N, CA, C, O and the ligand as a Tripos MOL2 file, in Angstrom:
@<TRIPOS>MOLECULE
protein
  293   291    74     0     0
PROTEIN
NO_CHARGES

@<TRIPOS>ATOM
      1 N         -20.5360  -24.4280   46.4270 N.3       1 MET1
      2 CA        -20.1120  -24.5970   45.0470 C.3       1 MET1
      3 C         -18.6690  -24.1110   44.8980 C.2       1 MET1
      4 O         -18.3060  -23.0090   45.3090 O.2       1 MET1
      5 N         -18.0140  -24.8290   44.4010 N.am      2 SER2
      6 CA        -16.5650  -24.5400   44.0720 C.3       2 SER2
      7 C         -16.2820  -24.2500   42.6220 C.2       2 SER2
      8 O         -16.8250  -24.9850   41.7970 O.2       2 SER2
      9 N         -15.5100  -23.2850   42.2080 N.am      3 ILE3
     10 CA        -15.1370  -23.2540   40.9390 C.3       3 ILE3
     11 C         -13.8120  -23.7020   40.6120 C.2       3 ILE3
     12 O         -12.8710  -23.2790   41.2830 O.2       3 ILE3
     13 N         -13.6250  -24.4770   39.6970 N.am      4 ILE4
     14 CA        -12.3500  -25.1760   39.4990 C.3       4 ILE4
     15 C         -11.6920  -24.6460   38.1660 C.2       4 ILE4
     16 O         -12.3360  -24.6190   37.1170 O.2       4 ILE4
     17 N         -10.4790  -24.2560   38.2460 N.am      5 HIS5
     18 CA         -9.8060  -23.9690   36.9110 C.3       5 HIS5
     19 C          -9.6540  -25.1100   36.1660 C.2       5 HIS5
     20 O          -9.1600  -26.1200   36.6670 O.2       5 HIS5
     21 N         -10.0290  -25.0650   35.0090 N.am      6 ASN6
     22 CA        -10.1330  -26.1680   33.8580 C.3       6 ASN6
     23 C          -8.5940  -26.5230   33.6650 C.2       6 ASN6
     24 O          -7.8190  -25.6150   33.3640 O.2       6 ASN6
     25 N          -8.1670  -27.7440   33.8210 N.am      7 GLU7
     26 CA         -6.7930  -27.9780   33.3200 C.3       7 GLU7
     27 C          -6.7480  -29.2110   32.5180 C.2       7 GLU7
     28 O          -7.5490  -30.1270   32.7030 O.2       7 GLU7
     29 N          -5.8190  -29.2440   31.6270 N.am      8 LEU8
     30 CA         -5.7070  -30.4150   30.6800 C.3       8 LEU8
     31 C          -5.5210  -31.7490   31.4170 C.2       8 LEU8
     32 O          -4.5400  -31.9020   32.1450 O.2       8 LEU8
     33 N          -6.5270  -32.8200   31.2330 N.am      9 GLY9
     34 CA         -6.2560  -34.0090   31.7070 C.3       9 GLY9
     35 C          -7.0710  -34.1580   33.2460 C.2       9 GLY9
     36 O          -6.9530  -35.1520   33.9620 O.2       9 GLY9
     37 N          -7.7850  -33.1410   33.5310 N.am     10 ILE10
     38 CA         -8.2900  -33.1880   34.7730 C.3      10 ILE10
     39 C          -9.6900  -33.9890   34.6710 C.2      10 ILE10
     40 O         -10.4700  -33.8630   33.7270 O.2      10 ILE10
     41 N          -9.8780  -34.7880   35.7280 N.am     11 ASP11
     42 CA        -11.2140  -35.6250   35.6270 C.3      11 ASP11
     43 C         -12.4230  -34.8250   36.1710 C.2      11 ASP11
     44 O         -12.6420  -34.7150   37.3770 O.2      11 ASP11
     45 N         -13.1900  -34.2760   35.2100 N.am     12 GLU12
     46 CA        -14.2330  -33.3250   35.3860 C.3      12 GLU12
     47 C         -15.3600  -34.0360   36.3590 C.2      12 GLU12
     48 O         -15.9960  -33.3970   37.1970 O.2      12 GLU12
     49 N         -15.5060  -35.3770   36.1410 N.am     13 SER13
     50 CA        -16.5730  -35.9900   36.8790 C.3      13 SER13
     51 C         -16.2340  -36.2880   38.2970 C.2      13 SER13
     52 O         -17.1380  -36.6440   39.0530 O.2      13 SER13
     53 N         -14.8640  -36.1620   38.7740 N.am     14 LYS14
     54 CA        -14.4110  -36.3820   40.0940 C.3      14 LYS14
     55 C         -14.8140  -35.4650   41.1320 C.2      14 LYS14
     56 O         -14.4370  -34.2970   41.0390 O.2      14 LYS14
     57 N         -15.5000  -35.8130   42.0690 N.am     15 CYS15
     58 CA        -15.9010  -34.9030   43.0600 C.3      15 CYS15
     59 C         -14.6960  -34.4440   43.9130 C.2      15 CYS15
     60 O         -13.8740  -35.2300   44.3830 O.2      15 CYS15
     61 N         -14.6620  -33.1320   44.0690 N.am     16 GLN16
     62 CA        -13.5610  -32.4670   44.6700 C.3      16 GLN16
     63 C         -13.6870  -32.5880   46.2440 C.2      16 GLN16
     64 O         -12.7500  -32.2530   46.9690 O.2      16 GLN16
     65 N         -14.7710  -33.0330   46.6980 N.am     17 ASN17
     66 CA        -15.1870  -33.3420   48.2420 C.3      17 ASN17
     67 C         -14.7360  -34.6700   48.6760 C.2      17 ASN17
     68 O         -13.8170  -34.8290   49.4800 O.2      17 ASN17
     69 N         -15.4460  -35.6850   48.0890 N.am     18 CYS18
     70 CA        -15.0780  -36.9430   48.5290 C.3      18 CYS18
     71 C         -14.5030  -37.7770   47.6010 C.2      18 CYS18
     72 O         -14.2690  -38.9400   47.9270 O.2      18 CYS18
     73 N         -14.1940  -37.3170   46.3280 N.am     19 GLY19
     74 CA        -13.3710  -38.1790   45.3820 C.3      19 GLY19
     75 C         -14.0990  -39.2870   44.6040 C.2      19 GLY19
     76 O         -13.4890  -40.1020   43.9120 O.2      19 GLY19
     77 N         -15.4100  -39.2760   44.7490 N.am     20 SER20
     78 CA        -16.3170  -40.2710   43.9330 C.3      20 SER20
     79 C         -16.3890  -39.7010   42.4410 C.2      20 SER20
     80 O         -16.2460  -38.5060   42.1800 O.2      20 SER20
     81 N         -16.5950  -40.5560   41.6310 N.am     21 THR21
     82 CA        -16.8810  -40.0960   40.1310 C.3      21 THR21
     83 C         -18.2650  -40.4200   39.8450 C.2      21 THR21
     84 O         -18.6510  -40.4110   38.6760 O.2      21 THR21
     85 N         -19.0780  -40.7160   40.8350 N.am     22 ASP22
     86 CA        -20.5400  -40.9230   40.6770 C.3      22 ASP22
     87 C         -21.1600  -39.6940   40.7710 C.2      22 ASP22
     88 O         -21.7940  -39.3420   41.7650 O.2      22 ASP22
     89 N         -20.9870  -38.9480   39.6660 N.am     23 SER23
     90 CA        -21.5440  -37.5780   39.5890 C.3      23 SER23
     91 C         -22.1690  -37.2470   38.2710 C.2      23 SER23
     92 O         -21.9480  -37.9870   37.3130 O.2      23 SER23
     93 N         -22.9890  -36.1130   38.1380 N.am     24 PHE24
     94 CA        -23.5900  -35.8240   36.7850 C.3      24 PHE24
     95 C         -23.4060  -34.4470   36.5610 C.2      24 PHE24
     96 O         -23.2180  -33.6730   37.4990 O.2      24 PHE24
     97 N         -23.4560  -34.0060   35.1230 N.am     25 PHE25
     98 CA        -23.3280  -32.7560   34.6490 C.3      25 PHE25
     99 C         -24.6580  -32.1880   34.3680 C.2      25 PHE25
    100 O         -25.3790  -32.7710   33.5590 O.2      25 PHE25
    101 N         -25.0970  -31.0140   35.0040 N.am     26 ASP26
    102 CA        -26.2860  -30.3440   34.7160 C.3      26 ASP26
    103 C         -26.0720  -29.2590   33.7090 C.2      26 ASP26
    104 O         -25.5410  -28.1990   34.0440 O.2      26 ASP26
    105 N         -26.4710  -29.4920   32.4810 N.am     27 PRO27
    106 CA        -26.2190  -28.5780   31.3360 C.3      27 PRO27
    107 C         -26.8050  -27.2780   31.5160 C.2      27 PRO27
    108 O         -26.3600  -26.2790   30.9510 O.2      27 PRO27
    109 N         -27.8400  -27.2690   32.3270 N.am     28 GLU28
    110 CA        -28.5380  -25.7780   32.5950 C.3      28 GLU28
    111 C         -27.9470  -24.9610   33.3760 C.2      28 GLU28
    112 O         -27.9640  -23.7550   33.1320 O.2      28 GLU28
    113 N         -27.3220  -25.4670   34.4490 N.am     29 SER29
    114 CA        -26.6650  -24.6010   35.4060 C.3      29 SER29
    115 C         -25.1720  -24.6970   35.2270 C.2      29 SER29
    116 O         -24.3950  -24.0570   35.9360 O.2      29 SER29
    117 N         -24.7400  -25.6100   34.1460 N.am     30 HIS30
    118 CA        -23.2940  -25.7070   34.0200 C.3      30 HIS30
    119 C         -22.4680  -26.1830   35.1900 C.2      30 HIS30
    120 O         -21.2850  -25.8570   35.2890 O.2      30 HIS30
    121 N         -23.1090  -26.9930   36.1270 N.am     31 HIS31
    122 CA        -22.4450  -27.5470   37.0510 C.3      31 HIS31
    123 C         -22.3080  -28.9210   37.3210 C.2      31 HIS31
    124 O         -23.2340  -29.5750   36.8420 O.2      31 HIS31
    125 N         -21.4360  -29.5970   37.9470 N.am     32 TRP32
    126 CA        -21.3880  -31.0380   38.2150 C.3      32 TRP32
    127 C         -21.9810  -31.2530   39.7180 C.2      32 TRP32
    128 O         -21.7330  -30.4670   40.6320 O.2      32 TRP32
    129 N         -22.6890  -32.2650   39.8450 N.am     33 MET33
    130 CA        -23.2050  -32.6750   41.2470 C.3      33 MET33
    131 C         -22.8800  -34.0850   41.5500 C.2      33 MET33
    132 O         -23.0880  -34.9990   40.7520 O.2      33 MET33
    133 N         -22.3250  -34.2490   42.8150 N.am     34 CYS34
    134 CA        -21.9370  -35.4580   43.2480 C.3      34 CYS34
    135 C         -23.1210  -36.3020   43.7430 C.2      34 CYS34
    136 O         -23.8680  -35.7800   44.5710 O.2      34 CYS34
    137 N         -23.3390  -37.4080   43.3730 N.am     35 ARG35
    138 CA        -24.5550  -38.1940   43.8680 C.3      35 ARG35
    139 C         -24.3750  -38.8070   45.2280 C.2      35 ARG35
    140 O         -25.3080  -39.1820   45.9380 O.2      35 ARG35
    141 N         -22.8660  -38.8920   45.5900 N.am     36 VAL36
    142 CA        -22.6910  -39.4130   46.9550 C.3      36 VAL36
    143 C         -22.7090  -38.4190   48.0620 C.2      36 VAL36
    144 O         -23.2130  -38.7440   49.1370 O.2      36 VAL36
    145 N         -22.1970  -37.2240   47.8870 N.am     37 CYS37
    146 CA        -22.1280  -36.2480   49.0620 C.3      37 CYS37
    147 C         -23.0370  -35.0980   48.7040 C.2      37 CYS37
    148 O         -23.4630  -34.3960   49.6210 O.2      37 CYS37
    149 N         -23.3830  -34.8330   47.4160 N.am     38 GLY38
    150 CA        -24.2800  -33.7470   47.1380 C.3      38 GLY38
    151 C         -23.5060  -32.4410   46.8360 C.2      38 GLY38
    152 O         -24.1440  -31.4020   46.6690 O.2      38 GLY38
    153 N         -22.3660  -32.4520   46.7720 N.am     39 CYS39
    154 CA        -21.4190  -31.4080   46.6170 C.3      39 CYS39
    155 C         -21.5060  -30.9100   45.0510 C.2      39 CYS39
    156 O         -21.6370  -31.6840   44.1030 O.2      39 CYS39
    157 N         -21.4180  -29.5740   44.9560 N.am     40 CYS40
    158 CA        -21.4210  -29.0260   43.4960 C.3      40 CYS40
    159 C         -20.1810  -28.3520   43.1420 C.2      40 CYS40
    160 O         -19.5470  -27.7170   43.9850 O.2      40 CYS40
    161 N         -19.7840  -28.4690   41.8500 N.am     41 TRP41
    162 CA        -18.6700  -27.7650   41.3980 C.3      41 TRP41
    163 C         -18.8020  -27.4210   39.8710 C.2      41 TRP41
    164 O         -19.6530  -27.9820   39.1800 O.2      41 TRP41
    165 N         -18.0490  -26.6060   39.4320 N.am     42 MET42
    166 CA        -18.1300  -26.2150   38.0960 C.3      42 MET42
    167 C         -16.6010  -25.7040   37.7450 C.2      42 MET42
    168 O         -15.7020  -25.4980   38.5610 O.2      42 MET42
    169 N         -16.5510  -25.5670   36.4370 N.am     43 PHE43
    170 CA        -15.3130  -25.1860   35.7440 C.3      43 PHE43
    171 C         -15.3870  -23.8560   35.2480 C.2      43 PHE43
    172 O         -16.4150  -23.4500   34.7070 O.2      43 PHE43
    173 N         -14.3130  -23.1020   35.3970 N.am     44 ASP44
    174 CA        -14.4710  -21.7720   35.0600 C.3      44 ASP44
    175 C         -14.6530  -21.5000   33.5520 C.2      44 ASP44
    176 O         -15.1620  -20.4470   33.1690 O.2      44 ASP44
    177 N         -14.2450  -22.4350   32.7210 N.am     45 ARG45
    178 CA        -14.5090  -22.3080   31.3660 C.3      45 ARG45
    179 C         -16.0440  -22.4870   31.0170 C.2      45 ARG45
    180 O         -16.4760  -22.1960   29.9020 O.2      45 ARG45
    181 N         -16.7910  -22.9530   31.9690 N.am     46 ASP46
    182 CA        -18.1900  -23.1270   31.6840 C.3      46 ASP46
    183 C         -18.9140  -21.9650   32.1130 C.2      46 ASP46
    184 O         -20.0930  -21.7930   31.8020 O.2      46 ASP46
    185 N         -18.2190  -21.1170   32.8540 N.am     47 ASP47
    186 CA        -18.8330  -19.9820   33.4350 C.3      47 ASP47
    187 C         -19.0740  -18.9170   32.4230 C.2      47 ASP47
    188 O         -18.1030  -18.4680   31.8140 O.2      47 ASP47
    189 N         -20.3020  -18.4560   32.1770 N.am     48 PRO48
    190 CA        -20.6680  -17.4460   30.9760 C.3      48 PRO48
    191 C         -19.9580  -16.2470   31.1770 C.2      48 PRO48
    192 O         -19.7720  -15.4960   30.2190 O.2      48 PRO48
    193 N         -19.5120  -15.9560   32.3660 N.am     49 ASP49
    194 CA        -18.8460  -14.7040   32.6510 C.3      49 ASP49
    195 C         -17.2370  -14.8310   32.4630 C.2      49 ASP49
    196 O         -16.4390  -13.9060   32.6170 O.2      49 ASP49
    197 N         -16.9300  -16.1460   32.1040 N.am     50 TYR50
    198 CA        -15.4830  -16.1820   32.1060 C.3      50 TYR50
    199 C         -14.8060  -15.5280   30.7570 C.2      50 TYR50
    200 O         -15.2240  -15.7010   29.6120 O.2      50 TYR50
    201 N         -13.8220  -14.8460   31.0890 N.am     51 ASP51
    202 CA        -13.1110  -14.2460   30.0020 C.3      51 ASP51
    203 C         -11.7200  -14.7040   30.0320 C.2      51 ASP51
    204 O         -11.1130  -14.9070   31.0830 O.2      51 ASP51
    205 N         -11.1620  -14.8820   28.7150 N.am     52 GLU52
    206 CA         -9.7520  -15.2720   28.5900 C.3      52 GLU52
    207 C          -8.8280  -14.3910   29.5810 C.2      52 GLU52
    208 O          -8.9400  -13.1670   29.5040 O.2      52 GLU52
    209 N          -8.0080  -14.8970   30.4200 N.am     53 PRO53
    210 CA         -7.2300  -13.9640   31.2880 C.3      53 PRO53
    211 C          -6.2500  -13.3430   30.3690 C.2      53 PRO53
    212 O          -5.8640  -13.9680   29.3810 O.2      53 PRO53
    213 N          -5.8230  -12.1500   30.6360 N.am     54 ASP54
    214 CA         -4.8270  -11.3420   29.9760 C.3      54 ASP54
    215 C          -3.4620  -12.0070   30.4320 C.2      54 ASP54
    216 O          -3.3510  -12.5530   31.5300 O.2      54 ASP54
    217 N          -2.3960  -11.9200   29.4770 N.am     55 ASP55
    218 CA         -1.0650  -12.3920   29.9250 C.3      55 ASP55
    219 C          -0.3450  -11.5100   30.9810 C.2      55 ASP55
    220 O           0.5750  -11.9050   31.6970 O.2      55 ASP55
    221 N          -0.8760  -10.2780   30.9850 N.am     56 GLU56
    222 CA         -0.2150   -9.4310   31.9950 C.3      56 GLU56
    223 C          -1.3800   -8.3320   32.3640 C.2      56 GLU56
    224 O          -2.3370   -8.0240   31.6530 O.2      56 GLU56
    225 N          -1.0800   -7.8760   33.5240 N.am     57 LEU57
    226 CA         -2.0340   -6.8070   34.1570 C.3      57 LEU57
    227 C          -1.8890   -5.5700   33.3800 C.2      57 LEU57
    228 O          -0.7770   -5.2890   32.9320 O.2      57 LEU57
    229 N          -2.9340   -4.7720   33.1640 N.am     58 SER58
    230 CA         -2.8040   -3.6140   32.4790 C.3      58 SER58
    231 C          -3.4200   -2.4270   33.4280 C.2      58 SER58
    232 O          -4.4400   -2.7180   34.0530 O.2      58 SER58
    233 N          -2.9500   -1.2850   33.5600 N.am     59 LEU59
    234 CA         -3.5350   -0.1470   34.2600 C.3      59 LEU59
    235 C          -3.9270    0.9070   33.2310 C.2      59 LEU59
    236 O          -3.3660    0.9920   32.1380 O.2      59 LEU59
    237 N          -4.9170    1.7070   33.6300 N.am     60 LEU60
    238 CA         -5.3120    2.8650   32.7660 C.3      60 LEU60
    239 C          -4.4890    3.9390   33.0930 C.2      60 LEU60
    240 O          -4.5130    4.4800   34.1980 O.2      60 LEU60
    241 N          -3.6620    4.3130   32.0490 N.am     61 ASP61
    242 CA         -2.6010    5.5180   32.2420 C.3      61 ASP61
    243 C          -3.3700    6.7190   32.5460 C.2      61 ASP61
    244 O          -4.5860    6.7510   32.3550 O.2      61 ASP61
    245 N          -2.6930    7.7390   33.0250 N.am     62 THR62
    246 CA         -3.2860    9.0900   33.3470 C.3      62 THR62
    247 C          -3.8950    9.7220   32.0280 C.2      62 THR62
    248 O          -4.9230   10.3980   32.0580 O.2      62 THR62
    249 N          -3.2040    9.4590   30.8940 N.am     63 ASP63
    250 CA         -3.8350   10.0210   29.6450 C.3      63 ASP63
    251 C          -4.8440    9.0070   28.8800 C.2      63 ASP63
    252 O          -5.1220    9.1300   27.6870 O.2      63 ASP63
    253 N          -5.2930    8.1100   29.6220 N.am     64 GLY64
    254 CA         -6.4030    7.1420   29.2410 C.3      64 GLY64
    255 C          -5.9710    6.1840   28.3960 C.2      64 GLY64
    256 O          -6.7870    5.7900   27.5620 O.2      64 GLY64
    257 N          -4.8540    5.6940   28.4020 N.am     65 VAL65
    258 CA         -4.3320    4.6280   27.5860 C.3      65 VAL65
    259 C          -3.9550    3.3970   28.5170 C.2      65 VAL65
    260 O          -3.2810    3.5340   29.5380 O.2      65 VAL65
    261 N          -4.4110    2.2890   28.1080 N.am     66 TRP66
    262 CA         -4.1130    1.0370   28.7960 C.3      66 TRP66
    263 C          -2.6490    0.5690   28.6150 C.2      66 TRP66
    264 O          -2.1960    0.3010   27.5020 O.2      66 TRP66
    265 N          -2.0480    0.4960   29.5690 N.am     67 LYS67
    266 CA         -0.4780    0.1810   29.4930 C.3      67 LYS67
    267 C          -0.1690   -1.0640   30.3570 C.2      67 LYS67
    268 O          -0.6360   -1.1360   31.4940 O.2      67 LYS67
    269 N           0.5970   -2.0370   29.8510 N.am     68 PRO68
    270 CA          1.0220   -3.1010   30.7150 C.3      68 PRO68
    271 C           1.7130   -2.6870   31.9010 C.2      68 PRO68
    272 O           2.5200   -1.7610   31.8140 O.2      68 PRO68
    273 N           1.4820   -3.3050   33.0930 N.am     69 LEU69
    274 CA          1.9290   -2.8810   34.4190 C.3      69 LEU69
    275 C           3.4790   -2.7900   34.4380 C.2      69 LEU69
    276 O           4.0510   -1.9920   35.1810 O.2      69 LEU69
    277 N           4.0950   -3.5630   33.6660 N.am     70 ARG70
    278 CA          5.5430   -3.6120   33.6780 C.3      70 ARG70
    279 C           6.1270   -2.3750   32.9960 C.2      70 ARG70
    280 O           7.2830   -2.0430   33.2570 O.2      70 ARG70
    281 N           5.3420   -1.6420   32.0910 N.am     71 GLU71
    282 CA          5.8860   -0.4860   31.5080 C.3      71 GLU71
    283 C           5.7320    0.6510   32.4820 C.2      71 GLU71
    284 O           6.3420    1.6860   32.2160 O.2      71 GLU71
    285 N           4.9700    0.5980   33.6170 N.am     72 LEU72
    286 CA          4.8120    1.7570   34.4870 C.3      72 LEU72
    287 C           5.8260    1.6490   35.4920 C.2      72 LEU72
    288 O           5.9450    2.6220   36.2370 O.2      72 LEU72
    289 N           6.6300    0.6040   35.6790 N.am     73 LYS73
    290 CA          7.5630    0.4600   36.7290 C.3      73 LYS73
    291 C           8.9050    1.2680   36.3530 C.2      73 LYS73
    292 O           9.8570    1.2790   37.1330 O.2      73 LYS73
    293 ZN        -18.8600  -36.0220   46.7980 Zn       74 ZN74
@<TRIPOS>BOND
     1     1     2 1
     2     2     3 1
     3     3     4 2
     4     3     5 am
     5     5     6 1
     6     6     7 1
     7     7     8 2
     8     7     9 am
     9     9    10 1
    10    10    11 1
    11    11    12 2
    12    11    13 am
    13    13    14 1
    14    14    15 1
    15    15    16 2
    16    15    17 am
    17    17    18 1
    18    18    19 1
    19    19    20 2
    20    19    21 am
    21    21    22 1
    22    22    23 1
    23    23    24 2
    24    23    25 am
    25    25    26 1
    26    26    27 1
    27    27    28 2
    28    27    29 am
    29    29    30 1
    30    30    31 1
    31    31    32 2
    32    31    33 am
    33    33    34 1
    34    34    35 1
    35    35    36 2
    36    35    37 am
    37    37    38 1
    38    38    39 1
    39    39    40 2
    40    39    41 am
    41    41    42 1
    42    42    43 1
    43    43    44 2
    44    43    45 am
    45    45    46 1
    46    46    47 1
    47    47    48 2
    48    47    49 am
    49    49    50 1
    50    50    51 1
    51    51    52 2
    52    51    53 am
    53    53    54 1
    54    54    55 1
    55    55    56 2
    56    55    57 am
    57    57    58 1
    58    58    59 1
    59    59    60 2
    60    59    61 am
    61    61    62 1
    62    62    63 1
    63    63    64 2
    64    63    65 am
    65    65    66 1
    66    66    67 1
    67    67    68 2
    68    67    69 am
    69    69    70 1
    70    70    71 1
    71    71    72 2
    72    71    73 am
    73    73    74 1
    74    74    75 1
    75    75    76 2
    76    75    77 am
    77    77    78 1
    78    78    79 1
    79    79    80 2
    80    79    81 am
    81    81    82 1
    82    82    83 1
    83    83    84 2
    84    83    85 am
    85    85    86 1
    86    86    87 1
    87    87    88 2
    88    87    89 am
    89    89    90 1
    90    90    91 1
    91    91    92 2
    92    91    93 am
    93    93    94 1
    94    94    95 1
    95    95    96 2
    96    95    97 am
    97    97    98 1
    98    98    99 1
    99    99   100 2
   100    99   101 am
   101   101   102 1
   102   102   103 1
   103   103   104 2
   104   103   105 am
   105   105   106 1
   106   106   107 1
   107   107   108 2
   108   107   109 am
   109   109   110 1
   110   110   111 1
   111   111   112 2
   112   111   113 am
   113   113   114 1
   114   114   115 1
   115   115   116 2
   116   115   117 am
   117   117   118 1
   118   118   119 1
   119   119   120 2
   120   119   121 am
   121   121   122 1
   122   122   123 1
   123   123   124 2
   124   123   125 am
   125   125   126 1
   126   126   127 1
   127   127   128 2
   128   127   129 am
   129   129   130 1
   130   130   131 1
   131   131   132 2
   132   131   133 am
   133   133   134 1
   134   134   135 1
   135   135   136 2
   136   135   137 am
   137   137   138 1
   138   138   139 1
   139   139   140 2
   140   139   141 am
   141   141   142 1
   142   142   143 1
   143   143   144 2
   144   143   145 am
   145   145   146 1
   146   146   147 1
   147   147   148 2
   148   147   149 am
   149   149   150 1
   150   150   151 1
   151   151   152 2
   152   151   153 am
   153   153   154 1
   154   154   155 1
   155   155   156 2
   156   155   157 am
   157   157   158 1
   158   158   159 1
   159   159   160 2
   160   159   161 am
   161   161   162 1
   162   162   163 1
   163   163   164 2
   164   163   165 am
   165   165   166 1
   166   166   167 1
   167   167   168 2
   168   167   169 am
   169   169   170 1
   170   170   171 1
   171   171   172 2
   172   171   173 am
   173   173   174 1
   174   174   175 1
   175   175   176 2
   176   175   177 am
   177   177   178 1
   178   178   179 1
   179   179   180 2
   180   179   181 am
   181   181   182 1
   182   182   183 1
   183   183   184 2
   184   183   185 am
   185   185   186 1
   186   186   187 1
   187   187   188 2
   188   187   189 am
   189   189   190 1
   190   190   191 1
   191   191   192 2
   192   191   193 am
   193   193   194 1
   194   194   195 1
   195   195   196 2
   196   195   197 am
   197   197   198 1
   198   198   199 1
   199   199   200 2
   200   199   201 am
   201   201   202 1
   202   202   203 1
   203   203   204 2
   204   203   205 am
   205   205   206 1
   206   206   207 1
   207   207   208 2
   208   207   209 am
   209   209   210 1
   210   210   211 1
   211   211   212 2
   212   211   213 am
   213   213   214 1
   214   214   215 1
   215   215   216 2
   216   215   217 am
   217   217   218 1
   218   218   219 1
   219   219   220 2
   220   219   221 am
   221   221   222 1
   222   222   223 1
   223   223   224 2
   224   223   225 am
   225   225   226 1
   226   226   227 1
   227   227   228 2
   228   227   229 am
   229   229   230 1
   230   230   231 1
   231   231   232 2
   232   231   233 am
   233   233   234 1
   234   234   235 1
   235   235   236 2
   236   235   237 am
   237   237   238 1
   238   238   239 1
   239   239   240 2
   240   239   241 am
   241   241   242 1
   242   242   243 1
   243   243   244 2
   244   243   245 am
   245   245   246 1
   246   246   247 1
   247   247   248 2
   248   247   249 am
   249   249   250 1
   250   250   251 1
   251   251   252 2
   252   251   253 am
   253   253   254 1
   254   254   255 1
   255   255   256 2
   256   255   257 am
   257   257   258 1
   258   258   259 1
   259   259   260 2
   260   259   261 am
   261   261   262 1
   262   262   263 1
   263   263   264 2
   264   263   265 am
   265   265   266 1
   266   266   267 1
   267   267   268 2
   268   267   269 am
   269   269   270 1
   270   270   271 1
   271   271   272 2
   272   271   273 am
   273   273   274 1
   274   274   275 1
   275   275   276 2
   276   275   277 am
   277   277   278 1
   278   278   279 1
   279   279   280 2
   280   279   281 am
   281   281   282 1
   282   282   283 1
   283   283   284 2
   284   283   285 am
   285   285   286 1
   286   286   287 1
   287   287   288 2
   288   287   289 am
   289   289   290 1
   290   290   291 1
   291   291   292 2
@<TRIPOS>SUBSTRUCTURE
     1 MET1         2 RESIDUE 1 A MET
     2 SER2         6 RESIDUE 1 A SER
     3 ILE3        10 RESIDUE 1 A ILE
     4 ILE4        14 RESIDUE 1 A ILE
     5 HIS5        18 RESIDUE 1 A HIS
     6 ASN6        22 RESIDUE 1 A ASN
     7 GLU7        26 RESIDUE 1 A GLU
     8 LEU8        30 RESIDUE 1 A LEU
     9 GLY9        34 RESIDUE 1 A GLY
    10 ILE10       38 RESIDUE 1 A ILE
    11 ASP11       42 RESIDUE 1 A ASP
    12 GLU12       46 RESIDUE 1 A GLU
    13 SER13       50 RESIDUE 1 A SER
    14 LYS14       54 RESIDUE 1 A LYS
    15 CYS15       58 RESIDUE 1 A CYS
    16 GLN16       62 RESIDUE 1 A GLN
    17 ASN17       66 RESIDUE 1 A ASN
    18 CYS18       70 RESIDUE 1 A CYS
    19 GLY19       74 RESIDUE 1 A GLY
    20 SER20       78 RESIDUE 1 A SER
    21 THR21       82 RESIDUE 1 A THR
    22 ASP22       86 RESIDUE 1 A ASP
    23 SER23       90 RESIDUE 1 A SER
    24 PHE24       94 RESIDUE 1 A PHE
    25 PHE25       98 RESIDUE 1 A PHE
    26 ASP26      102 RESIDUE 1 A ASP
    27 PRO27      106 RESIDUE 1 A PRO
    28 GLU28      110 RESIDUE 1 A GLU
    29 SER29      114 RESIDUE 1 A SER
    30 HIS30      118 RESIDUE 1 A HIS
    31 HIS31      122 RESIDUE 1 A HIS
    32 TRP32      126 RESIDUE 1 A TRP
    33 MET33      130 RESIDUE 1 A MET
    34 CYS34      134 RESIDUE 1 A CYS
    35 ARG35      138 RESIDUE 1 A ARG
    36 VAL36      142 RESIDUE 1 A VAL
    37 CYS37      146 RESIDUE 1 A CYS
    38 GLY38      150 RESIDUE 1 A GLY
    39 CYS39      154 RESIDUE 1 A CYS
    40 CYS40      158 RESIDUE 1 A CYS
    41 TRP41      162 RESIDUE 1 A TRP
    42 MET42      166 RESIDUE 1 A MET
    43 PHE43      170 RESIDUE 1 A PHE
    44 ASP44      174 RESIDUE 1 A ASP
    45 ARG45      178 RESIDUE 1 A ARG
    46 ASP46      182 RESIDUE 1 A ASP
    47 ASP47      186 RESIDUE 1 A ASP
    48 PRO48      190 RESIDUE 1 A PRO
    49 ASP49      194 RESIDUE 1 A ASP
    50 TYR50      198 RESIDUE 1 A TYR
    51 ASP51      202 RESIDUE 1 A ASP
    52 GLU52      206 RESIDUE 1 A GLU
    53 PRO53      210 RESIDUE 1 A PRO
    54 ASP54      214 RESIDUE 1 A ASP
    55 ASP55      218 RESIDUE 1 A ASP
    56 GLU56      222 RESIDUE 1 A GLU
    57 LEU57      226 RESIDUE 1 A LEU
    58 SER58      230 RESIDUE 1 A SER
    59 LEU59      234 RESIDUE 1 A LEU
    60 LEU60      238 RESIDUE 1 A LEU
    61 ASP61      242 RESIDUE 1 A ASP
    62 THR62      246 RESIDUE 1 A THR
    63 ASP63      250 RESIDUE 1 A ASP
    64 GLY64      254 RESIDUE 1 A GLY
    65 VAL65      258 RESIDUE 1 A VAL
    66 TRP66      262 RESIDUE 1 A TRP
    67 LYS67      266 RESIDUE 1 A LYS
    68 PRO68      270 RESIDUE 1 A PRO
    69 LEU69      274 RESIDUE 1 A LEU
    70 ARG70      278 RESIDUE 1 A ARG
    71 GLU71      282 RESIDUE 1 A GLU
    72 LEU72      286 RESIDUE 1 A LEU
    73 LYS73      290 RESIDUE 1 A LYS
    74 ZN74       293 GROUP 0 **** ****
């Protein structure tokens, strides 16, 4: 199973392994499966654990405050 970062214009039904578009989406497990080679893949936005990524990394400061990494440099 590979997790693919969803990008604008990406062909979700295209197999990452063999390039076939003969695939189907399984709404229960949120993944695509290729009918040709049996490869599975999913997109990170379909992952229930997926969170919007922060623009910048933050670190917990010594006084318990989250600060952007660039401020600590
Ligand atoms: Zn395939």
